[in-house]
C-alpha angles and dihedrals in degrees: 000000000000124000096256092053090050089053094049092045091052091051092049093046091049096049091123091054097041097032096093091043091052095047094046092048091049090051093051090050089048093052093046091048092052091054089047089053091054095041093055098036107130094225094048093046091054092051137283113280113234093015133104123250090254093054091047092050093048092048091052092048091046093054092046093049091045091056092050091048092049091051092049094048091044091056092051091046094048091047095054097036096051090047093050095045091047090055089051087064095047094118091053090048091049089056089056089051093050089049088059104258113163120241089241092055091046090054090049089051095053091041091053093046093053092047092050090051090044095051090047091050092048093051092045094049094047092046093052089045090057091046094053096033097104093047090051091050091052092049092049090048090055094044094050092040092229117189091217127045123250110250122225113250136168106257100217094159092045092051093048092047093048095047093044096049097044094045087055091047093051091045092052094046093046093047099048097040095047090045089063090063089072092071096038123097098244094189089068095057093097092049097049092101088065093052113096118235115260120243108263115252131203134200115225091213091056090047090053090045089055093060091042093053093046090051092049091047096053091039090056089050092052090049091048093051094046094048097034094143093053100035125110135206093262092067090052091047090051090051092053094042097052093042093052094045092045093049092047093050091045094058093037097048113013093047089057090056089050091050093049091047091053091050090060091060120091093224090062093065091044089059093241095121 
């Protein structure tokens, strides 16, 4: 059995483990591809019929920012999901280690599995995007109250952009997560269930940064709304960027402080809170 066949067999045998990861990845590709279809639609790029210049400009900026946001969230999702689903197979990986597989080959195995899943998700998302493309164009036409219908076209640029971006995302996630295996003690993979979870820790600087980013994000939104006629897409991107980072840090850091504070209270141990 060659290495590629081993990778594909592992993916097929682990379909219950990787099923949710595959479907969620396909959906994120599907959503991004739909925005790419709209963003590069010839009629929308030349202006929205029946709409003012301001509405057309805001719609274009909104679609661009939405694509950037989807890519950022997809990267975070893929990073955490692949790590979690890899841990779910830790016993299987420990068997490979006991059989004498080299760390380099184990990294190649996980890298190949994620890329097989990623390519499958990309093809699935793009295919379903093409299938539902006409329906989406009709819905957008109704939502924007366009005087002329949106013609069906073959989104060559949208397909190339979607495939290119998500191939890069899967490559980055696969590379960095499998690279971490090099410093891990692979012989302990099978015993990880017996290892107690560590107490969560938080960094006060990150907690402060969370509030700062949330403030900057909403401040950028207020500025964008007040100067809507002179605003550009970079202000809207900054708003989305700081809000997403701030919200992530808030739940990742501030919630830990809240949890540790609750543990110090007597009612916590009595099960009253």
